[in-house]
MARVO-101378 format. One record per residue (C-alpha): residue number from 0; residue in one letter; x, y, z. Coordinates in Angstrom, 2 decimals. Layout:
N
PT    i  aa       px       py       pz
PT  NUM   A        X        Y        Z
...
This chain:
153
PT    i  aa       px       py       pz
PT    0   M  -130.44  -136.38   174.66
PT    1   T  -130.52  -139.85   176.09
PT    2   D  -129.78  -141.20   172.67
PT    3   E  -126.82  -138.90   172.43
PT    4   L  -125.79  -139.79   175.94
PT    5   T  -126.15  -143.48   175.22
PT    6   A  -124.21  -143.08   171.98
PT    7   A  -121.50  -141.13   173.81
PT    8   Q  -121.37  -143.75   176.56
PT    9   E  -121.11  -146.50   173.96
PT   10   E  -118.43  -144.54   172.19
PT   11   L  -116.64  -144.03   175.49
PT   12   A  -116.92  -147.74   176.30
PT   13   A  -115.61  -148.63   172.84
PT   14   A  -112.76  -146.14   173.26
PT   15   R  -111.96  -147.63   176.70
PT   16   A  -112.02  -151.12   175.22
PT   17   E  -109.78  -149.94   172.38
PT   18   L  -107.49  -148.23   174.92
PT   19   E  -107.30  -151.44   177.00
PT   20   R  -106.57  -153.46   173.87
PT   21   L  -103.84  -150.99   172.85
PT   22   Q  -102.40  -151.02   176.38
PT   23   E  -102.35  -154.83   176.32
PT   24   T  -100.73  -154.77   172.88
PT   25   A   -98.16  -152.22   174.10
PT   26   A   -97.46  -154.26   177.23
PT   27   D   -97.13  -157.40   175.11
PT   28   S   -94.79  -155.57   172.71
PT   29   E   -92.73  -154.27   175.62
PT   30   A   -92.51  -157.77   177.09
PT   31   R   -91.41  -159.18   173.71
PT   32   A   -88.88  -156.36   173.29
PT   33   A   -87.50  -157.02   176.77
PT   34   H   -87.28  -160.75   175.97
PT   35   V   -85.52  -160.04   172.66
PT   36   E   -83.17  -157.61   174.39
PT   37   S   -82.42  -160.25   177.03
PT   38   Q   -81.74  -162.81   174.29
PT   39   L   -79.51  -160.30   172.48
PT   40   T   -77.55  -159.60   175.67
PT   41   Q   -77.15  -163.33   176.27
PT   42   A   -76.08  -163.88   172.64
PT   43   N   -73.52  -161.05   172.91
PT   44   E   -72.15  -162.58   176.12
PT   45   E   -71.87  -165.97   174.40
PT   46   I   -70.14  -164.34   171.42
PT   47   E   -67.61  -162.62   173.72
PT   48   L   -67.01  -165.89   175.55
PT   49   A   -66.52  -167.73   172.25
PT   50   R   -64.23  -164.94   171.02
PT   51   G   -62.11  -165.23   174.16
PT   52   E   -61.90  -169.02   173.79
PT   53   S   -61.01  -168.60   170.12
PT   54   E   -58.23  -166.13   170.93
PT   55   A   -56.88  -168.45   173.63
PT   56   R   -56.89  -171.38   171.20
PT   57   E   -55.24  -169.23   168.53
PT   58   Q   -52.50  -168.20   170.95
PT   59   D   -52.01  -171.85   171.96
PT   60   L   -51.82  -172.95   168.33
PT   61   T   -49.40  -170.13   167.52
PT   62   A   -47.18  -171.21   170.42
PT   63   Q   -47.34  -174.84   169.25
PT   64   L   -46.50  -173.78   165.69
PT   65   Q   -43.52  -171.72   166.89
PT   66   S   -42.34  -174.62   169.05
PT   67   A   -42.59  -177.04   166.11
PT   68   A   -40.71  -174.59   163.87
PT   69   D   -37.98  -174.18   166.51
PT   70   R   -37.61  -177.96   166.90
PT   71   Y   -37.50  -178.39   163.11
PT   72   R   -34.87  -175.64   162.85
PT   73   G   -32.75  -177.32   165.53
PT   74   L   -32.95  -180.70   163.81
PT   75   A   -32.18  -179.20   160.41
PT   76   L   -29.12  -177.38   161.77
PT   77   E   -27.92  -180.61   163.44
PT   78   Q   -28.14  -182.34   160.06
PT   79   A   -26.34  -179.49   158.27
PT   80   P   -23.69  -178.15   160.68
PT   81   E   -22.06  -176.17   157.86
PT   82   L   -25.04  -173.79   157.85
PT   83   P   -24.70  -170.78   160.17
PT   84   A   -27.58  -170.74   162.68
PT   85   E   -27.89  -166.95   162.27
PT   86   L   -29.06  -167.44   158.68
PT   87   V   -31.90  -169.81   159.63
PT   88   S   -35.00  -168.41   161.31
PT   89   G   -38.77  -168.49   160.95
PT   90   A   -42.04  -168.73   162.84
PT   91   T   -43.39  -171.62   160.76
PT   92   V   -41.92  -174.78   159.27
PT   93   A   -42.36  -173.27   155.79
PT   94   E   -40.44  -170.13   156.78
PT   95   V   -37.66  -172.26   158.27
PT   96   D   -37.54  -174.29   155.03
PT   97   E   -37.15  -171.09   153.00
PT   98   A   -34.43  -169.83   155.34
PT   99   L   -32.62  -173.19   155.10
PT  100   Q   -32.68  -173.00   151.31
PT  101   R   -31.32  -169.43   151.33
PT  102   A   -28.61  -170.45   153.84
PT  103   R   -27.59  -173.41   151.65
PT  104   E   -27.35  -171.11   148.63
PT  105   T   -25.30  -168.57   150.58
PT  106   V   -22.92  -171.22   151.92
PT  107   S   -22.56  -172.67   148.41
PT  108   K   -21.73  -169.25   146.94
PT  109   V   -19.20  -168.48   149.68
PT  110   R   -17.63  -171.92   149.34
PT  111   G   -17.36  -171.48   145.55
PT  112   H   -15.85  -168.03   145.96
PT  113   L   -13.28  -169.30   148.48
PT  114   E   -12.38  -172.24   146.23
PT  115   S   -11.87  -169.97   143.23
PT  116   Q    -9.67  -167.67   145.33
PT  117   A    -7.68  -170.66   146.54
PT  118   Q    -7.18  -171.86   142.96
PT  119   A    -6.05  -168.42   141.83
PT  120   G    -3.47  -168.11   144.59
PT  121   K    -2.12  -171.66   144.29
PT  122   V     1.68  -172.01   144.03
PT  123   P     3.05  -175.13   142.36
PT  124   V     4.59  -177.63   144.73
PT  125   G     8.40  -177.95   144.75
PT  126   A    11.30  -175.70   143.74
PT  127   P    11.50  -174.16   140.29
PT  128   P    13.91  -175.84   137.88
PT  129   R    17.50  -174.64   138.05
PT  130   S    18.60  -172.41   135.28
PT  131   E    21.58  -170.27   134.52
PT  132   P    21.33  -166.75   135.87
PT  133   D    20.31  -164.09   133.40
PT  134   L    23.40  -162.04   132.69
PT  135   S    21.91  -159.90   129.98
PT  136   G    21.43  -156.95   132.33
PT  137   L    25.09  -156.91   133.49
PT  138   S    27.81  -154.69   132.10
PT  139   T    30.84  -156.24   130.43
PT  140   E    32.99  -155.64   133.47
PT  141   E    30.37  -157.32   135.74
PT  142   K    30.17  -160.29   133.39
PT  143   I    33.94  -160.79   133.53
PT  144   S    33.90  -160.51   137.32
PT  145   Y    31.11  -163.07   137.51
PT  146   G    32.97  -165.50   135.25
PT  147   L    36.13  -165.26   137.35
PT  148   Q    34.14  -165.96   140.51
PT  149   Q    32.59  -169.04   138.91
PT  150   R    36.00  -170.41   137.98
PT  151   A    37.42  -169.83   141.40
PT  152   G    34.63  -171.36   143.03
């Protein structure tokens, strides 16, 4: 029985050693997991901070782009006062360029239309040449009366 007892005690000691080793491994794993979780939390905070900075920069750049487009629009309209300001808009320089081109085309079409209307309604300058009145529609009696008036007057 001593052999069995000794074997059981050795087994118990081995099991305790194994349990201690497993507890140390578990504690080490928990410590590593906590460290990784801490690093993950820190990384997420850094990502959120970077995202906020990125959004702020994007808003600043968008405002600068809009300001540049507005200044470009103003300069372009100063150079082409015949273009209606209502036809020219855009949030970027490229959009303003496209709007300027469309406005130029619209003004050109309207100008052409107005010129063609003016040509169609044009009356020659000066009085028409004098000609004898058309008596073909008068009766014989009216013709005689007209002739007598011309002689008398």
